[in-house]
N, C-alpha and C positions, 0 to 999 in steps of 0.2 A: 488668783489675781486676774483682774479684768483690764484689758487695754482698750482705751476709748479714744477715738478721734474727737478732740474737743479743744476749745481755747481756754478752758478752765485751768486755773493754776492750782497745783497740788500743795500739800502741806510743806513739801520740800521740792525745790526745782533743781534738776541736774543740769549743770553747765558743762558742756563738752569743750575742752580746750584743745583744739586741733593744733598740731605742731608744738604742743606744750606752751602755747602762748597765753599768758594771763591777760584778760581784757584791761584796757586802760581806763575804762569808765567806772571802775570800782569806787564805792564810797569809802570814807575814812575807816569805818569799823571793819569792813572787809579787808582792806589793805593791812590793817594792824593784825588781824587774826591770821592771815596768810603769812605775814612776816614773822609772827610769834611762833608758828609751827614750822617755819623754814620751808614753806611750800613754794616751789618754783615751777609747778606744772607737771611734776613727776608723781604718779599715783593719784591719790584723791584726798580731799580735805573738806570737812563740813564747817560752814560758817553759820552757826545757829541763830545769830542775831538777824541775819537777812534771809534765813531759811534756804540757803543755797549750798549745793554739794558739787564742788569742782572736781572734774575728772579729766586728767591729762591724757592726750594721745600724741605720740611722736609721729612725725610725718611718715617715716618708714613703716611704723606699726600701722598707721592709718590706712596705708595702701595694702597691707597684709589682710587677707579676707576676713579673719576672725577678730581683728584688733578692736573694732567697735563693739562687737558682740561680747567679747571677753571683758572689755572695760565696763560695759553696762552690767554684765553678770556680777562682776566684783562689787559694783556700786549697790546693786540690789541686795547682795548678801550682807552688806553692811547696814543698809537702810531698813531692811525688814526687821532688824532687831530693835529699832526705835518705836516709840509709841506714836506712830503716825498712821493716817488712813489712806493718804494719796501722795502721788509723785507726779510731776510734770516734766516733760522733755521736749525741747524744740527740735523739729525735724526740718531740714533744709532741702534734702534731695530725696527723690522717690526710692533710689537704691539703698537708702539708709533705713527704710522702714523695716524690712525683713530682718536686717542685722540687729536693730534695736529690739524688735520683738523676740528674736531668738535669745538675745542676751537676757531679757526679762524672764521669759517662760522656761528656757532651758537652764538658765543660771540659777533660778529659784528652786529647781527640782531637788528633792532628797528622797531616798528610799527608807521609810520608817515603819514598814508594815509590822515588824517584829519588835519594835521599841516600845517599852512601857511608857516612857516620857516622850511625847511628840513635840516637835518644834512648833511654837505658836507665834503668830504675827498678827498685828492689827492692820497691816498694809493690804488694802483691797483693790485700789484702782490706780492705774497709771494713765495719765492723759498725754497724748501726743499732740502737741501744738504745732501749727504751721501756718505762716502767712503766705507761703509760696506754693503750696500744694492744694488742689481741690479736695474738699473734705470727703467727697464720695470715693475718690481714688485712694485717699488715705485709709478710709475705713475698709475698702475692698482689699487693699494690701495687708492690712491688719488681720482680716478674716483668713486670708490665704496663709499667712504666717502662723496663725493660731492652729489651723488645721494641720500643718506640717509639724509644728512643735508638739502638739497633742499626740500625734502618731509616734514621734520620737520618744516622748515620755512614756507612752504605753509600751513601746518596745523595751525601754529601759526597765520598766517594772517587771516585764516577763523575763528578761535576761537575769535580773537580780533575784528572782524567785528561786529559793533553794531546791535542790534536786529531790528531796523527800516529797515536796509538793508538786513541783513541775516535772512530772513524768511525761513520757511520750503521749499517753492518753490525755493528760491534762492540757498539754500544748495543743493537741488536735481539737479538743473541746473548746479551748480558748479561741482558736482560729474560727471555729464554727460560730461561736457566740458573737465575735466581732463581725463576721460576715452577715449574720442576721441583723445586727444592730445598724450596720452601715449601708448594706444593700449590694452585696456581691455574693457569688455562689461559692459553696464549699462542699467538696466531696471527700469523705474520709475512707481510706482503704486499709483493711487490716491484714494480718499475717497470711490469711488464705489467698488474698489477692496477690500479695508479693510472691507467694509460691506459684500461683497461676502464671504470673508474669515472668517467672524464672529469674527472680532477682536474688540470686544466691549470694552475691557479695554483701548486699544490704542485710539479708537474713542472718548471715554468719556473724556479723558484728553484734546483732541483738540477741544472739542465741542464749547466752549465759545469764541474761537479766530476767528477773521475775516480771518486769514490765515489758509488755509486748510492743513491737514496732508498729508504726503507722506511716503510710504515705498520704499526704494531704494535697489535694488539688484545689486551689483557689482560682476563681476566674471572674473577670469584670469585663462586661461589654456594654458600652453606652447605648442609649436608645437609638442613636443614629447609625448603629453598626449595620443594620439591614439595608439602609439606603446608600451608605458610603463605604468605600474600601478603606479600612483603617489599618495602620501599622500594628503588627502583632508582636508583643513582648512576652517572653517567658523568663521569670526569675526563679532560680533554684536555690534553696537555702539548706545549708548543713544544720541539722537539728539534733546533735548529740546532747541529750538532756543531762547526761553526766558521762565523763570519760575517765575511767580508772587506769586506762592503758591496756586493759585485758590481761592476758597471761604475761605480756611484756610490760609488767606492772610499772607504773610511774613511781618515782621517789615521792615520799610523803609531801615535801614542799611543793611539788608540781601538781599535786591533786587539788590543792586549794585553788579556787577560781574556776575549776572545771565545770561548774554550773553554767559558765559563759560559753561553753562549747556549742550551745544552741543559738548563738547570736545571729548567725546567718538566717536561720529559719524565722527567728523572731523579727528580724528586719524585713523579711519578705511579707510577713503579715502587715507590718507597719506601712510598707510601700503600697500594698493593695488598698489598705484603708484610706490612705491619703489620696490616692488617685481616684478612688470612688467618690470621696467627699468633694474633691475638686472638679469632678466631672470631666476629666481630660479625655479628649477624643482619641482613644487608642484602645485596642483589645489587649488586656493584660492578664497573664496567668502567673500563678505562684505554685511551685512544687516544693513541699517540705518533706525532707527525709528525717523522720523522728525515731530515734533509737537510743538505747543506753548501752555503753560498752563496759561490761563487768567481767568478773572472774567466776568460775564455777565448774562443775563437772562436765558441763556441756559446752564450755567455751571453745571458740575456734582457736586454732593453734598455729604458731610458726611451723612451717613445713606443709600446711594445708594448701591445696590448690582449689581455687574457687572459679566457677564459671559465671561470668556476669550476664546481664540480660542481653547484651549484644553478641553473646557467645564467645567473647574473648576470655581466655583463662589467665588467672592471676596467681602467682606463687606468693604466699604469705611468708614474709621473713620477720615481720614485726607487727604485732596486733595493736600497737599504739598508733599505727598509720591507718586508722580505721575510717576517718572521715572521708577519705578519697574513695574508699570502697562503697560507702553509702551513696556518695555523689555519683560514682560511676553508673550505678543503676538508675539513679534519678535523672541524670543527664540523658541517658538513653531513652527513658520514658518521656522526658521533655521534648526530645527531638521529634517524637511522633506528632507533636502539635504543629510542626513546620513553621516556627516563628521567623519573623524578620530580624529579631534580635534575641539572643540567648545569653543570659548573664547569671553566673552563680556567685553566691556570697558565702564565704566559709572562714571560720577561724582555723585555718588549715595547718600552718607550720610556724614553729618557733624560729625557723630560719629566716622567715620574712621579717620578724621582729628584730632579729640580729642585724639584718641588712638595712632596714628602713627606720627602726626605732618604734617606740610605743605608739606614736601618734599618726602613723601614716599607713594607708592602705596600699597594698601591692596590686598593680594592674597587669594582667598577663593575657595573652591571646595571640592569634596569628595575623590579625589585621592591624597594621601600624596606625592607619588613619583613625580607625574606630577607637583604639586605645587613647590616642591623643584627644579625640573629641570628648571621650568620657572624662579624661583628666581635666579638661578645660571647664566643663560644666560643674564638676565636683568642686573645683577651686572657687567657682563663683558663689557656691552656697557654703563655703567654708570647710570643705572636707579635703584634707591634704592627701595626695597620692604620689606614688612613684611607679614608673613603668619599668618592669623587669623583662628583659628580652629572652625569647625562646632560642636557646643556643642548640643547634642540631647535634653538636658533639655530646651535649649532656643527655640527649635521648638514649644514647648507647648505655648509659648507666642503669637504665631500667630493664636491661636485657636479662632474661631468665633462660637457663639451660633446659628447664623442664616444663615451662609454660610460655604463654605468649608474652607476658611481661611480669615484672616483680613489683610488689607494692611499695618497696623502698629502693633507693638507688644504691649502687655499690660504693659510692663515695659520699661523705658527709657534706661536701661542699656544693653550693648551689641548690640546697634542699627545697627552697621555695619554688624555684623554677622547675626542678624535676617533678615536684608534686603537681604543678600546673600542667606540665607536659603529660603526666600520667592521666589526668582528667581529660586532656585532649584526645586520648585514645578512645574515649567513649562518646565523643561528639561526632555525629555522622559527617561524612566528607562535605556534603552540600551546605552544612551549617558552620564549618570551621571559620570562615571569614565573618560570620555573624555572631561569634561567641566571644565573651569576655569572662575571665576568671578574676574575682576580687578576693584577695587574701586579706581578711580583716583581723587577723590574729593580734596585731598590735593595738589598734585603737578601740576595739570592741569592748574591752574591759580593762581599766587601769586602776590600780589600788592607790591612787592619789588624785586629787582634783587637778584639772588642767583647763584653764580658761572658763568657758561656759559649761564644761563637763565636770560633774561631781565625781567623787569616789565611786568606783564600780562601773556599771554599764553606761555607754555613751549613746547607744542607738545609732551608731555609725552605719552609713549605707542608705538610710531611708531618704534623706534629703537629696543626696547625689543621684540616686536612681530615679526618684520622682522628677528631678530636674532634667535628667537625660530623656525620660519619656516625653516630657513637655517639649524639649528641643526637637524631637523627631515627629511629634504629633502636629506641629504647626502647619 
């Protein structure tokens, strides 16, 4: 679907009813149809005689960041089933443009790679009409929104790709292909490099898989980087292409959806792609820790003691707490880049989902102001977050009698926070106030549609992180 800034009228015109208020200037036919269907501004209703599709927005919902996007997404899902070629929508405010575009482009997404019967639609063009906004501004905002939405949808595709296909090598090659296509750098490091870097924690997780691990370093530097001092960002993504739980085997029901354990790494690729396309004035790096956690004769075991890259030793008590082991070495590696901001994205804990629900990202770290800043910009682009505090008493739960720390806490409570505090042990002291941990276990992959997000991968983290970089690059 193509979104165009134009005064052209589509085959169907979407009428947004803010505060659920039905316009008073309706003609007789429109009034009769709305009355026949009992439509009072709740939900949506098509009046075919006048080719208008009424979409209701409550005041409270309209102030909620995703309300407009979700309403447009629901409208598109209904209208793309009709034999129409175009739709038009009136835009009144500049801040509405991205929300409408997201509703269209993210709401129309579906993953059908392995379906024999694909969804077909005749809907090709959406016209954004406006008498209040300059057409150049309108078109520019559309272009920016399309770049972000495309990156989100690419991320969704990669997360949704099954583990038989999306191995660590596949994801590494995918990252390399996107880097070449868009214009940023990509370095792929294999098992030999991980051994040279003494990433024993990372290597242990991958040991039982026939698919070898990879560390991928993506980097984007705009042309002005040589003349100007730009802020440096490093994003670290957990890339478990499949997680069986290892020898601490997951129950069968919990193994389904584990293809989504690579969501953090996939999001980092999307972040780099969007930033490069937008030409944001910032130096941005992405570190992907790609591995598969399987069982086998060479699997790492509970009771093993691993030495991480920063030389801290880790007692393994549960091989299903593997993502933090991969991230431990990746965060240590990322620290060598001396960033101004260090952010990791990971589907790390079920505890975060228990605490915040399916649709919310957990934000953790040592810098209160930084956490609040990120939460604010995430909200502005429609990503919901909850800040979880690092409680110093919980740190004691990671104590080991035989190593520097244990990979799981001695109590089941506060599991999302203790996992975050575990990662903090591998962030060097000078970077602790510059680091944020984003636990995306809830919203990264949900087995039911929600708002503008379909069944499956959401691409969460891409928009929020890009917006955060923009806010710091000004």
